[in-house]
C-alpha positions in Angstrom: 90.6 101.4 138.2 93.7 103.3 137.0 93.1 106.5 135.0 94.7 106.2 131.6 96.6 109.0 129.9 99.7 109.3 127.9 103.4 109.5 128.6 105.4 111.4 126.0 108.7 110.3 124.5 110.5 113.3 122.9 111.8 113.3 119.4 115.4 112.1 119.2 117.9 110.6 116.7 115.8 111.9 113.7 112.8 110.0 115.1 109.6 111.9 115.9 108.3 111.9 119.4 105.5 109.6 120.4 102.7 109.4 122.9 102.3 106.1 124.7 99.1 105.1 126.5 100.2 104.8 130.1 99.1 106.5 133.4 100.1 110.1 133.0 100.9 110.3 136.7 103.9 108.1 136.0 105.5 110.5 133.5 108.4 111.1 135.9 109.2 107.3 136.1 108.9 107.2 132.2 111.3 110.1 131.9 113.7 108.5 134.4 113.7 105.4 132.2 114.3 107.5 129.1 117.1 109.4 130.7 118.7 106.3 132.1 118.8 104.7 128.7 120.2 107.9 127.2 123.0 108.0 129.8 123.9 104.5 128.9 123.9 105.3 125.2 126.1 108.3 125.6 128.6 106.7 127.9 131.7 105.4 126.0 132.2 102.6 128.6 128.6 102.0 129.8 128.9 98.6 131.3 126.1 96.1 131.2 122.8 97.5 130.0 120.7 95.3 132.2 122.6 96.3 135.3 122.1 100.0 134.8 118.4 99.4 134.1 117.8 97.3 137.2 119.7 99.5 139.6 117.7 102.5 138.6 114.2 100.9 138.4 114.6 99.3 141.8 114.7 102.8 143.3 111.0 103.2 142.4 108.5 102.3 145.1 105.6 100.9 143.1 105.3 98.2 140.5 103.3 100.4 138.1 106.1 103.0 138.3 108.7 100.3 137.6 106.8 99.1 134.5 106.5 102.6 133.3 110.2 103.1 133.8 110.8 100.0 131.7 108.7 101.3 128.9 110.5 104.6 128.9 113.9 102.9 129.0 113.1 100.4 126.2 111.3 103.1 124.1 114.5 105.3 124.1 116.6 102.3 123.0 114.1 101.5 120.3 114.4 105.0 119.0 118.2 104.7 118.8 118.1 101.2 117.2 115.5 101.9 114.5 116.4 103.7 111.3 114.4 106.9 110.7 111.2 106.2 108.9 111.0 102.5 110.0 108.6 103.3 112.8 
């Protein structure tokens, strides 16, 4: 049985940080997903979003780490897309 914990998404774009119930041992994979999404958001010519996501996530060895990467990646995009105060 996997030990549950939290992965932390830092505050950004006028949104508060959030704790997401995921195995804490995958915080590095979560952060990699967040950072990958942030790099895509900051690049003026980022290319295809899905391509950048898949290339990076495929470098992770385990499926749980890949899923945690996905959550981090999508959580950062969600932060950017939502207006402050919408949740």
